[in-house]
C-alpha positions in Angstrom: 13.8 -21.5 -16.5 11.2 -20.9 -13.7 9.3 -23.9 -14.1 6.0 -23.7 -15.8 6.6 -19.8 -16.2 8.9 -19.6 -19.0 11.7 -17.4 -19.0 10.2 -14.4 -16.9 7.4 -13.6 -14.4 5.9 -10.0 -14.6 4.5 -8.5 -11.6 2.6 -5.3 -12.0 1.4 -3.0 -9.0 -1.1 0.1 -9.4 -3.6 2.2 -7.4 -5.3 5.5 -8.2 -5.8 5.5 -11.8 -4.9 1.9 -12.1 -7.9 0.2 -13.9 -7.4 2.3 -16.7 -3.9 1.9 -17.1 -4.0 -1.8 -16.7 -6.4 -2.2 -19.1 -4.3 -0.4 -21.9 -1.3 -2.6 -20.9 -3.2 -5.7 -21.1 -4.9 -4.8 -24.4 -1.5 -4.3 -26.2 0.1 -7.5 -24.9 0.6 -10.4 -27.4 -1.3 -13.5 -26.7 2.3 -15.4 -27.0 4.0 -13.4 -24.3 6.3 -16.1 -22.8 5.5 -15.1 -18.9 2.8 -15.0 -16.5 1.4 -11.9 -15.1 0.4 -11.1 -11.6 -1.5 -7.9 -10.6 -2.0 -6.1 -7.6 -4.5 -3.2 -7.8 -5.3 -1.2 -4.7 -9.2 -2.0 -3.9 -11.2 -2.0 -0.9 -12.0 -5.1 0.9 -15.6 -4.5 -0.1 -15.0 -4.3 -3.8 -17.3 -6.4 -6.0 -14.6 -8.1 -7.6 -14.9 -7.2 -11.4 -11.5 -6.5 -12.2 -11.1 -9.8 -14.0 -14.1 -8.9 -16.3 -12.7 -5.5 -17.2 -9.1 -6.7 -18.2 -10.5 -9.7 -19.8 -12.5 -7.6 -22.0 -9.7 -5.3 -22.8 -7.1 -7.7 -24.5 -6.5 -11.1 -25.7 -4.7 -12.9 -22.8 -7.1 -14.9 -20.1 -7.5 -13.0 -17.1 -8.6 -14.4 -13.6 -8.7 -13.7 -10.2 -5.8 -16.0 -8.5 -6.9 -18.8 -6.3 -5.0 -20.2 -3.3 -2.9 -22.8 -4.4 -3.2 -23.0 -7.8 -0.6 -23.3 -10.7 -0.1 -20.6 -13.0 1.1 -20.6 -16.9 2.6 -18.4 -19.3 0.3 -16.1 -21.2 -2.2 -15.7 -18.5 -3.0 -12.9 -16.2 -3.8 -13.5 -12.2 -5.3 -10.6 -10.0 -4.8 -10.4 -6.5 -8.6 -10.5 -5.0 -9.9 -7.7 -2.5 -8.7 -8.2 0.9 -6.0 -10.9 0.1 -2.2 -10.4 -0.6 -1.0 -12.3 -3.7 2.0 -14.2 -2.8 4.1 -16.1 -5.7 5.5 -19.3 -5.0 7.6 -21.7 -7.0 4.9 -22.9 -9.6 1.9 -21.9 -7.5 0.2 -19.0 -5.8 -0.8 -18.1 -2.5 -3.6 -15.9 -1.1 -2.9 -14.6 2.4 -4.9 -12.5 4.7 -1.4 -11.4 6.5 -0.9 -7.9 7.8 -1.7 -4.9 5.6 1.1 -3.3 4.1 1.2 0.5 3.3 -2.5 0.5 4.9 -3.7 -1.8 2.3 -4.5 -5.5 1.5 -3.5 -6.8 -1.4 -0.4 -4.5 -1.4 2.0 -4.2 -4.1 5.3 -4.8 -1.9 4.4 -8.4 -0.9 3.7 -9.4 -4.4 7.1 -8.1 -5.7 8.9 -9.4 -2.8 7.4 -13.0 -2.8 8.1 -12.9 -6.7 11.7 -11.8 -6.0 12.2 -14.4 -3.2 10.8 -17.3 -5.5 12.1 -16.3 -9.0 15.0 -13.8 -8.3 16.8 -12.6 -11.5 13.6 -13.9 -13.6 11.2 -11.1 -12.3 10.2 -8.1 -14.1 8.7 -5.6 -11.5 6.3 -2.8 -13.0 5.1 0.1 -10.9 2.1 2.2 -12.5 0.0 5.2 -11.6 -1.0 5.7 -8.0 -0.6 7.9 -4.9 2.1 7.5 -2.2 4.8 5.0 -2.5 3.5 1.2 -2.4 5.6 -0.6 -4.5 8.7 1.3 -4.2 10.2 -1.2 -1.6 9.3 -4.3 -3.6 10.8 -2.8 -6.6 13.9 -2.4 -4.7 13.8 -5.9 -3.7 13.5 -7.0 -7.2 16.6 -5.5 -8.1 18.4 -6.7 -5.2 17.5 -10.2 -6.2 18.8 -9.5 -10.0 15.3 -8.6 -11.4 14.4 -5.9 -13.8 12.4 -2.6 -12.7 10.0 -0.9 -14.8 7.7 2.3 -14.1 5.4 4.4 -15.8 6.9 7.7 -16.7 5.6 9.7 -13.8 4.7 12.5 -16.3 2.5 10.2 -18.0 0.7 8.7 -15.0 -2.7 10.1 -14.1 -1.5 9.9 -10.4 2.4 10.1 -10.4 3.1 9.4 -6.8 3.9 5.7 -6.8 6.0 5.7 -10.0 7.7 9.0 -9.0 8.4 7.5 -5.3 10.2 4.3 -7.5 11.9 6.6 -9.5 13.5 8.4 -6.5 14.5 5.6 -4.8 15.3 2.7 -7.0 17.6 2.1 -9.9 15.3 1.9 -12.6 16.0 0.1 -15.7 12.8 1.1 -17.7 10.8 4.2 -17.5 8.4 4.6 -20.2 4.8 6.2 -21.3 2.0 3.7 -20.9 1.7 3.3 -24.4 5.4 2.0 -24.8 5.3 -0.2 -21.8 3.4 -3.4 -23.5 6.1 -3.8 -26.2 8.9 -3.3 -23.5 7.5 -6.1 -21.4 7.0 -8.4 -24.3 10.7 -7.8 -25.1 12.0 -8.3 -21.9 9.8 -11.4 -21.2 11.9 -13.0 -24.0 15.3 -12.0 -22.9 17.4 -14.7 -21.3 18.7 -14.0 -17.6 22.1 -12.7 -17.6 23.0 -13.7 -14.1 21.4 -15.2 -11.1 21.7 -13.7 -7.9 21.7 -15.4 -4.4 18.3 -14.2 -2.6 19.0 -12.7 0.5 17.6 -14.5 4.0 15.7 -11.3 4.9 13.6 -11.3 1.6 12.6 -14.7 2.4 11.7 -14.0 5.9 9.7 -10.9 4.8 7.8 -12.9 2.3 7.0 -15.7 4.8 5.4 -12.5 7.0 2.9 -11.9 4.5 2.2 -15.3 3.4 1.8 -17.1 6.9 0.6 -13.9 8.9 3.4 -14.5 11.2 6.1 -12.3 12.7 7.9 -11.9 16.2 10.3 -9.6 17.6 13.0 -12.3 17.3 12.6 -12.3 13.4 12.2 -8.5 13.2 15.4 -8.0 15.2 17.4 -9.8 12.6 16.2 -7.5 9.9 15.6 -4.1 11.4 16.6 -1.6 14.1 13.9 -0.7 17.1 12.5 2.9 16.1 10.9 5.1 18.7 7.5 5.1 17.1 4.4 3.1 17.4 2.4 1.4 14.6 -0.5 3.6 13.7 -2.8 0.4 13.1 -2.1 -1.8 16.2 -0.2 0.4 18.4 2.9 -2.1 18.6 6.5 -1.1 18.3 8.0 -0.3 15.1 11.4 -1.3 13.5 13.3 0.5 11.0 14.5 -2.0 8.3 18.1 -1.8 7.6 18.8 -4.2 4.6 17.1 -1.8 2.0 17.8 1.2 0.1 14.2 2.2 0.8 13.3 3.7 4.4 10.6 2.0 5.7 9.2 0.3 8.7 7.7 -2.9 10.3 5.9 -3.7 13.5 6.2 -7.0 15.4 2.7 -8.0 14.2 3.8 -7.7 10.8 2.2 -4.5 9.5 4.6 -2.6 7.1 5.1 1.0 6.1 6.9 3.0 3.8 8.0 6.5 5.0 5.3 8.2 3.3 2.5 5.9 4.1 3.8 6.3 7.8 3.5 9.8 7.6 0.0 9.6 6.0 -1.1 7.3 8.7 0.2 9.3 11.6 -1.8 12.4 10.0 -5.1 10.3 10.2 -4.2 9.2 13.9 -3.7 13.1 14.4 -6.9 14.2 12.6 -8.8 11.4 14.5 -7.7 12.8 18.0 -8.4 16.3 16.9 -11.9 15.4 16.1 -12.3 13.6 19.4 -11.1 16.9 21.2 -13.7 18.6 19.0 -16.3 16.2 20.2 -15.3 16.3 23.8 -15.1 20.2 24.1 -18.5 20.6 22.3 -20.1 18.1 24.8 -18.5 19.5 27.9 -19.9 22.8 26.6 -23.3 21.4 26.1 -23.2 19.9 29.7 -22.3 23.2 31.4 -24.7 25.2 29.3 -27.6 23.0 30.5 -26.1 23.0 34.2 -26.2 27.0 33.8 -29.7 26.9 32.7 -31.1 24.4 35.1 -29.5 26.6 38.0 -31.3 29.8 36.8 -34.8 27.9 36.4 -34.4 26.5 39.9 -33.2 29.9 41.2 -29.6 28.6 42.1 -26.7 31.0 42.8 -26.4 33.3 39.7 -22.6 33.2 40.3 -22.3 29.6 39.8 -24.6 29.8 36.6 -22.5 32.5 35.3 -19.2 30.5 35.8 -20.8 27.5 34.1 -21.5 29.7 31.2 -18.1 31.1 31.0 -16.4 27.7 31.0 -18.9 26.5 28.3 -18.0 29.6 26.3 -14.2 28.6 26.6 -15.0 25.1 25.6 -16.9 26.2 22.5 -13.9 28.7 21.6 -11.3 26.0 21.9 -13.7 23.4 19.9 -13.7 26.0 17.1 -9.9 26.7 17.0 -9.3 22.9 16.8 -12.1 22.8 14.0 -10.5 25.3 12.0 -7.1 24.1 12.3 -8.4 20.5 10.8 -10.6 22.5 8.1 -7.5 24.6 7.0 -5.9 21.3 5.9 -3.7 20.1 9.2 -2.6 17.1 6.7 -0.6 17.2 3.4 -3.2 16.7 0.4 -1.4 13.6 -0.6 -2.0 12.2 2.6 -5.5 12.7 2.3 -5.1 10.2 -0.2 -6.1 7.2 -2.1 -9.4 6.1 -1.1 -9.2 3.0 -3.1 -6.6 1.6 -0.6 
């Protein structure tokens, strides 16, 4: 038995469309479910923090934002607050401002990973609606540690990206429409754990990175191989994780990316660079045009003014070309993304 938590612990992750999906799940769960429930819903750091009220009104279970260091109990729901990773430890919870994972904090992967590190085969991980693929690597970790992997059927999800990614990369135990998930979770919570699995050392180390906001090259080297890329967030070197079935990356600062989120982040970097080029070219055209105008007004050499006007026209043309490239959709649509992250 995992201490105060009963037979199982249930961790749920959602992003776009998640508030409605979580409300339906919580509404249908019985009061006597013998497990605590931990939730990460992607929210912005500036979120007003009312998800506890929304979910609390949805069902019969007590719902609250998790507090740092608090003990948890069966039949209660604990939500990651805005701008904090929710880390599950033995009998208590930790809130951390550790490095963002998949460009977000709170992120689903640290929740799943920490729960697996603490409770191994007792964990039920659930990925609901959302874009991109946060939760996939964490769900794979739950499976490595003997836990149960569940997803909302992607065909039933408002935004199928997250559950579809998990389905493609993880050996899924339960794939159900949203309306059937609550009864399945209640049933799983009451099932005994058939077999305990030793917790891999890399799972424990990665959980510590999110919890303590610590990482270093020596630690990363034990878990990963150096990749020829840099972190889109901090510019540090990236390592490709080598112990997972899911392709993902982590920098020595601690930022972590799934493959799709890394591509999306790089698209954002490229787009920012292109807009910077547009701005610089338009400013250059403006300076050259002013130089030409001032020269003519002061009776300067007409050849110089013509040359400056020609260069200004070329800069404007280049700026238009880059602007057209951006406006035609340089980045893939799903990379444009989940603004709730």
